[in-house]
N, C-alpha and C positions, 0 to 999 in steps of 0.2 A: 860773879856775885860781888856786890859792893861791900866795903868794910862795914858801913853803917847797918847793913842787913843782918849782921851776926846776931844781934839781940833778938831778932825776929825768928831765928831758926828754931824749928821744933825738934823733938827727940829723934824721930826717924831720919831727918836730914843730917843731924849731927852723927848719928850712927853710920849712915851711908858714907859720909866723908871720912870718918875714922877708919872704916873697913878698907876703903880705897887707899888711904894713907898708910895703913899697916902693910899693905902689899899681900901677894899671894901666900908667901910662906907663913906669916904670922896670923893672917886672917883665917887660914885653913884650920887652925886649932879652935876657932870660935864658931864657925858655921855649923858644925855638927851638934853644938849645944843649943841651937835655936830650933823652935818648932817651925812648921811650914809657913804659917801665917806671918811669923816674924821675918823669915827669910824673904817671903814675897814682898812684904812692906819695905824692908830695907833695900832689896834689889830694885824695886820700882823707883825708889828715891835715888839710888845710885845711877840708874839708867837715865834719869831726867835731870841730873845735876848740871851737866854741861861744864863749862870752865869755872873753876873756883879759885879766887885770888889767894895767893900764898899767905897774905896777911890774915885772911879769914881762917886758913888752916892752922896758922900759928896760934891764933886766939883759941881755936878749938882744943888744941893740945894743952895750952895753958890752963884751960878750964878743967881738963881731966887729970893732968899730971903737972905738978909744979915744976917750973923751969924746963919744960919739955917743948922744944921748938919744932917748927915745920921743916921739912926737907925740900919743899918746893910746892908749886901749884899742882892742881889736879884737874883732870878732865874725865867726867863720868859718862860713859856711853853704854849702849846695849852690848856691844862687842867686848869692852873691857870687863863689864860685869859678868858676862858669860864665861870668859876665860878664867876669871878669878874663882867663880863657883865651880868650874870644872876641876880645879886643883883640890877641892875639898869634898865634893859630893859626887855620887854616881851620875853618869851622863844622862840616864833616863830621867832621874829626878830633876836635873838641871834643865833638860829640854822642856819638861812640864812647867817648871817655874818660869822659864823665859817666854814660853808661849803665852802664859797668863799675863805677865807684865807687859808684853808687847801688845796685848789686846787692850780693850777699854779699861780705864782706871776704876778701882773699887775694891774694897776689902772682901766683900762677899760676892757670890755669883749674882745676886739680885742687884747689888750696887753696880756691878759691871754692866748688867743689862740696861740699867738706867742711862748709861752713856753710849748705847748703841743706837744708831740712826733708826727711826721707826720703820723706814722702807726696807732696810737691810734685815731687821728683825722679822718683819712681816713676811718677807720673801722666804725666810727659813721656816717660820711657823706654819705657813700655808700648806706645807707638806706633812705636818704632824697631825695626830688625832685631835679632834676638837676638844676632848677632855684635857689633853696635855696643854693645849693652848690656853684653856680656861684657867688651869692651875698657874701657868706662867703669868698671865695677865692679872691674876688676883694677888700676885706677889710684888708687882712693880707699882710705881707711883700712878695714881688714877689718870693724871694728865698725859703721862707717857703711854699708858694702856689705851687711852682714847685715840691717840694718834696711830698706834699700831692697829687697833681695831678698824679704823677708817681706811687703812692701807690694805687690809685683807679683802679677798673677793667677797662680794655682798652676801651671797647665800651661805658661804662658809662662816663669815663673821656672825651671822644671825644664829647659826648653830652653836657657835662659841658662847654667844650671849645667853642662849637658853641653858647651856651647861653651867654657866656661871650662876644663873638664877637658881638652879636646882642643887648647886654644889653645897655640900655640908663640910664640916671640918676635914681638912686633908690629912690623911694618915702620914706619919713621919716617914715611913718606908717609901710611900709613893713620892713624897716631896724629895727625899734623898735620891730616888731613882731619876726623877726629872732633872734635878740639879746635876747629877753625874753625867746624864746624856748631854745636857747643855755644855758642860765643861769639856767633855771628850770630843763631841762632834762639832758644835757650833763655835765655841770660843777658840778652840785650837785652830780651826780653819780660818776664823776671822783674824787671829794673830798672824798666821802665815801670810794671809792676804795683805795685812797692814805693814809687812816688812818692806822698808824702802831700800831699793837698790841705789847705790851711789850714782851709777850711770843714768838711771831713770830720773833721779833728782836733778842731775846736771842737764839732762835733755830738756826738762821743764824750764830751767833757768835760761838755757840757750834759746828756747822758743820765745822767750820774752825780750830777747835782744833785737835791736834793729838789724836790718839785713847786712850792713857793712860791718858792724861790730861782731855779729855772729860769724861772718866769713873770716874775720881777722882772728877770732879766738879759735875757730876750728882749724885754721891753717897753722897757727902756733902749736895747737895741741897735736896735730898730725906729725909735726917735727919731733915732738917728745915721745908720743905714744900713738902710733897709727891704729893699734887695736882699740884703744880707748876712744879715739875720735870716731872710728867706724861704728863702734857700739852705740855711741851717743847719737850719731846721725840716724842709725836704724830705729832708735827709740823716739826721735823727735817727730812731732806731728805738725806739719807745715800747712800753710794756706792751700797749696796745690793738692794736698792730700784730701781736701774736701771733694775731689773728683770721685772718691770712692763712696760718697753718700748715695743712698737709693733715692728715688723720686720723693718718697714720703719724707725722708730726712731733709732733703733740700727745701721742701715746702715748709716744714716746721722751722728750719733755720731762717728762712726768709721772713717769717712772722716776727722773729726776735731781733731783726737788724733794721736800723733806720735806713730809709731809702738813700739819703745822701752818702752815708757811710758805705752802703752796698755799691753804689756807683763808683766811688773813689777806690774801693778795694778791687773791683773788677777792671779798673783802668790798668792795673798792673798784673792782671791774670792772663793765663794762656788762653788761646782761642777756644780750646776744648772745654776749659772750665767755665768760660763765659757762656758758651752754648748750653752747658748743663743747667745753669741758673736761668737763662732766658727761656729754655724749653719747659721749665717748671713754673712759668709765670703766664698770666693771660696775655693774649696777643697785644691788647692795649697797654698793659703794664710794661711789657717787654719793649714796646715801641717807645714809650715815654722815657724809660730808663736809658735806652740807647741814645735818644736825643739829648738827655741830660748829660750823659758821659761825653758826647761830642761837644756840647756847649762849654764844658769845663776847660777845654784847651789843655795846655801843658800843666801838670800838677807836680808838686814836690814829692820826691821818693819817700821822704820822712812821713808825709801825710798818708801816702799809700800804705806804707808799712804799718802805721798805727791803725788804719782802717782794717787791714787784713788781720792784724793781731786781735782786734776786737771781735772779728767774725770767728776766728779760731777759738778764742776764749768762750764765746757764746756757744759754739758747738760743743765744747768740752762740758760746759755747765748743763746743757741739754742732755748730753750723754750720761752725766753723773745722775741725772734724774730719771734716766731710762726712757727719755722721750725720743731719742734718736740713737743709732748705732754708728760708731766710728770704726772703720777697718784700720788695723795697724799696718806699719810699714813692712812687716814680715809676711803679709798675706794671710794672716789668720782671720778668723771670723769676726772677732770683736775686740775692741780695746776699751778696758774699763778704767776710768779715772777715779 
């Protein structure tokens, strides 16, 4: 955080920095004096702080206490926030708070829902009673409700519409019950799903490296930590992993890739993977692509890598939309990105 940004800091940001700077021992006396909403708001800001310049920390102290200077820079993360809270609050309460701040941002449950992807929310709501869904959609922004409604099964969505049309003022007890259900079932599961494993994050970065750089980094990592290298390799999704696509998935992927990029990518593919793609094309299209690949002659490895990376990224995007399924390297049914 740059020094010039200090004047733009809001109260929760300053409180988060101050709590981190105070450390576990001193902040432990403050946490019990705050209510849950204050703890959540400060914790959310702590977790999202990232690196804070020591000059900014010093200015913060000077604002609160005259002639009180900083002891160094700070880095706010989910893990450091959780450790600090554990020193002051019961573990059950800390777990609940951390699950909420790891989930979508927002002070209230309805604010949080506004930041949940409509397909994710619709996938959860389609298993609820239409009346419950009607209550939820009546509490979120109309434009977001419209996207969720469109993502629900048609017959079910019409039932929800009818319930909304007939719905009168919702009793507070009913609203509280719906909110509690969303908090304990949906948001907690969503927060757990959103937790990023460091090895998973590194695998995604390695996936974006060219072949030579990737091999160099993995070899260097194996010398330092063979376990970490093996874990990352197991999590990586490579071009050759497309062999695990079913015929429907291959055909969907073919529609999303330009023919010249496809030919270039397959130039560096195994014979088995080539056959998978050719077998899911028409005889004429397959013949034309083979002829195009032959006419290319020798191609640069860098260009092949880029084309293959493009296909992998396209496959991941299609998987995130639920249009295809990607099997993971551990042989499980599905890999969700």
